[in-house]
C-alpha positions, -999 to 999 in steps of 0.1 A, spaced: 737 -370 -932 755 -381 -903 792 -372 -917 777 -338 -919 761 -331 -884 799 -346 -874 814 -320 -890 792 -297 -876 793 -307 -843 832 -303 -845 832 -270 -866 806 -251 -836 834 -248 -813 856 -225 -838 825 -206 -854 815 -196 -816 850 -185 -806 850 -161 -841 824 -146 -821 829 -113 -813 834 -101 -779 822 -64 -778 818 -65 -736 838 -68 -713 821 -75 -676 847 -62 -646 841 -64 -606 847 -32 -602 841 -30 -561 834 -57 -534 840 -57 -500 865 -88 -493 848 -101 -460 816 -97 -448 790 -103 -414 751 -121 -417 732 -97 -420 753 -73 -436 741 -55 -469 764 -46 -493 771 -27 -528 790 -42 -556 799 -23 -586 795 -40 -621 811 -23 -651 806 -29 -686 829 -15 -706 814 -16 -747 835 -20 -781 836 15 -793 807 11 -823 782 -9 -802 760 -5 -779 747 -23 -751 709 -35 -746 699 -16 -709 679 -34 -687 639 -14 -697 621 -52 -713 600 -42 -742 573 -64 -754 589 -75 -792 618 -61 -785 657 -68 -772 667 -84 -751 671 -65 -721 703 -70 -697 696 -86 -667 721 -95 -635 715 -118 -609 730 -137 -581 727 -173 -593 719 -201 -564 733 -218 -548 748 -194 -526 746 -177 -495 736 -144 -510 711 -129 -526 700 -91 -540 685 -70 -515 671 -50 -533 664 -36 -573 700 -33 -593 704 3 -600 712 8 -634 736 39 -654 710 64 -672 708 50 -704 702 67 -746 668 67 -760 674 61 -795 650 44 -822 663 10 -834 658 2 -868 659 -36 -858 631 -34 -831 610 -9 -849 608 11 -818 624 33 -793 654 16 -771 672 27 -742 712 17 -751 747 23 -732 775 28 -756 813 29 -736 810 20 -698 777 15 -678 781 11 -649 753 -12 -624 749 -13 -589 738 -48 -575 725 -44 -535 738 -79 -520 728 -95 -486 745 -117 -460 718 -138 -445 714 -137 -410 723 -176 -409 751 -174 -433 782 -201 -420 815 -185 -414 844 -187 -442 855 -183 -472 830 -181 -503 819 -170 -540 802 -141 -543 780 -155 -579 768 -123 -603 748 -138 -638 752 -112 -667 727 -121 -695 734 -88 -724 724 -85 -761 747 -62 -783 744 -41 -815 763 -28 -838 753 -11 -874 754 -42 -894 745 -75 -869 728 -80 -835 742 -109 -813 721 -129 -802 717 -127 -764 747 -144 -742 755 -147 -703 784 -142 -686 793 -155 -652 818 -145 -623 832 -146 -588 841 -127 -561 857 -146 -530 840 -130 -499 851 -140 -464 819 -145 -439 833 -133 -404 814 -148 -371 
């Protein structure tokens, strides 16, 4: 039994590496500098591989995992309001037996970000996490989280 468990643990990274990555995330726009108390907008783009769809930010009981965008702590930056999602496409999803909203091709999200008034000057990283679920006509991948960073200098 220990041998089987050991082999599974050794094979796990290879199995995960074979999982498709149908969504590529990119920070399209964010300032390079900001001042304490400033609010700015970050544009995040999800490029979705043909044949796949990304579930929207709409949460439905018993439905797919919705896309969520957060600013993980600790960091100087914080959300300054609700994320502005793109308009999705509503269709019936047989897997969940309900109407769901999805994105196909590309989806652009606007994230309002605030620099707290007491932020210390210097070079800091804006951290963003995207949690999402994607499906195609054959499979639904489990929800996953990806994180990225953007360097922003806080001025005096």
